[in-house]
Structure formats: structure tokens, C-alpha cells
C-alpha positions, 0 to 999 in steps of 0.5 A, a space after each residue: 164546082 167552086 172557087 177557093 183562094 189562098 192568101 199567102 200574106 206578109 206578116 210583120 211585128 204589128 197586129 193591126 198592119 197584119 189584120 189590115 193586110 189580111 182584110 185587103 187580100 180577102 177582099 181581092 180574093 172575093 172580088 175575083 170570085 173566091 167563095 172559100 177563102 183561106 189564110 195562112 198559119 199565125 197570120 196575125 203574128 210573127 211565128 215565134 214563141 216569144 210573140 204568142 202571149 203578147 198577140 194571143 186573144 181570147 175567143 170571146 173578145 178577139 179583135 182578129 175574130 171580129 175582123 173575120 166575122 165582119 168581112 165574111 158577112 160583107 163579102 158573103 164568103 166562107 172564111 178559113 181564118 188561117 191560125 192565131 194564138 188562142 188564149 184560154 185560161 193559162 194555155 195558149 193554142 194555135 187555133 184556126 177558126 172557120 167562119 160562114 157567110 153569116 159571120 158565125 164560127 162553124 168550126 175551129 181546130 187547135 193544132 194537134 201535133 206540135 212541131 218540136 224538132 231539132 234538125 242538125 244544121 237546120 232548124 230547132 223549134 219547140 212549140 210545146 214550150 209555148 203552146 198547148 195541143 188540141 185533140 180534134 179531127 176537124 170537118 165542117 159543112 158548107 154549101 159546097 160540100 164537106 171540108 177538113 182543116 188541120 194546121 201545118 205539122 198535122 199534115 205530116 201524119 197520114 192517119 189524120 188526113 185519112 180520118 178527115 176523109 173518112 169523115 167526109 172531107 172533100 177538100 182539106 185546108 192546111 194553114 202551114 208555115 213550113 221552114 227553109 230546112 223542110 219546105 224545099 224538100 217535103 212541102 210539095 211531096 207531102 201535099 201531092 201525096 196526101 191528095 193522091 192517097 186520099 183522093 181528095 183536094 189539098 190546100 196548103 197556105 203559107 205566110 210569104 217568105 221574109 228573109 229578114 223577118 222573125 221566121 223565114 217561111 218557105 212560101 209556095 202555097 199550093 193546091 193539089 187535086 185528087 189525082 195528086 197533080 199541083 193545080 195552083 202554086 204561089 211563089 215566095 212573096 205575098 200573093 193570092 192563088 185560086 183553084 177550082 174544086 170540082 167534087 164530080 171530078 173527085 167522085 169520078 177518081 174514087 170510082 174509077 180507082 177505088 182506093 177507099 173502098 179497097 181499104 182493109 182496116 181490119 188487118 193494119 196495125 
């Protein structure tokens, strides 16, 4: 069993303040015994296309990655660095980095499914106007077991979550910034469904809600277990939630209700 922490942080129009805030939250979570700590989507940058270029960083000289690497070593933790706007040549990606306790990048995931939607009386957002998409299924090894990683809109695609589990993921981290149109009706349902269909722990990490900010996130960061139950949930504001990940319990669920063993992929379209 190991403890994870999800840091639901306030995000403002100031990168230095965002990094300082993330550092404080990570430090608090580590002090409280968390061994794997996750940040939210675009934790260093307001969630709006007009900011991505100004806040974007190249991996080789990233200020944000420098902070994440330093605190991972300082606190002896594994760190899922939410996501940041990553610049490569003339492209910008929505990228999450995983840092181990030695300060090494052990995985990175570029958001695969871009959020291009236009919901009547709701929200219009076209990520493809600003971002390029990734193409990877991202699973990484830790001393605690295998973990999977995807970003926000990726969680809506059950094939992606199933692929992560088939590659061995025992807990899946999803930095995500659901909005006030989709969040209230879909957020909990998606995380419960993905957890119970795949018999896996799911962790969704949202920014805190800021009603007067550039983007109003839903908040309510969440942890669901392999039985589809919510075992941790935040409110709207800045806070940290914790959850115990019990791989033995997960294995027990998979043996008693062997959904994954009963799959018949040869007959599915």
C-alpha cells in the first residue's frame, strides 16, 4: 500500500507565483506522507490558448522542470507534474512529466485527444488552434507498481484507459481541467466508470476553481478505487486530497470479478 496526494492548486497569470504555490503544496503533501504526488493540468499557466506561447517552455531549459526535479529529490518522492505547455520547434504540446526521487524524467505524456468542442449554451474551446497532439500510451514503473498517465479529454476515450491497464497500469493519473459545463454532469461518472470497467485506481487532478479567472475549472479532484467507489474528493478551492493505493485489494477485485480475463477482443469492432 502506498499513499498518493493530488494538489488542486490555484492558477494565476504569473508563472513564478504558480511554481511557488506548487512547491508549497508538494512540500505539504510530502510532509504528510505522500509517496506519489500529482499536480493539475496546466498548473503553471492560465488555461487559455492565448497564454500557451508566452508560458511555453522547451524541455532542455525548462524552469518548471527544474523546480519539479529539485523538489522530487529534496522530498524523495515520485512526482506527476500535472501538465505544462511544452514547446518543440514550432509546435506546442500539453505535456505531463513524471519525475522520480532522483530527479530524473521517467515518463512524459503529450495530450492525445485535443478538446475541440462547441456546446450550445455552454463552452466553446478549440485546443487544436493552439496545440499539437501526442500519440503515446504512457505507462511507467515505480517502486510501488506500474502507473498510467493521460490528460483531461483523454479520459473520455475508454480505449485509452483500457490500453493503459492492458499495459499493466495499476493506478492512472489524469491531470484535467474540466469546465463548469461538463464537470458537474460528467466528472464523477467518468472516473467511477473508468475505474470499475478496468478495475483500476483512477486519480483526477483539477485546478482550483476561480470564478473571476481566465478559465473556470470545475475543481473536485477525485480518487476512485477498482470497485468504482470514490475514496477521495476535493471541493472547489485550493486543497490537497490523499488516497491509499492498495494493489492487493486491486488484485483481489480482479480475481473475484475477472472482467479483464473474460474479455473477447477478437469479436469486438
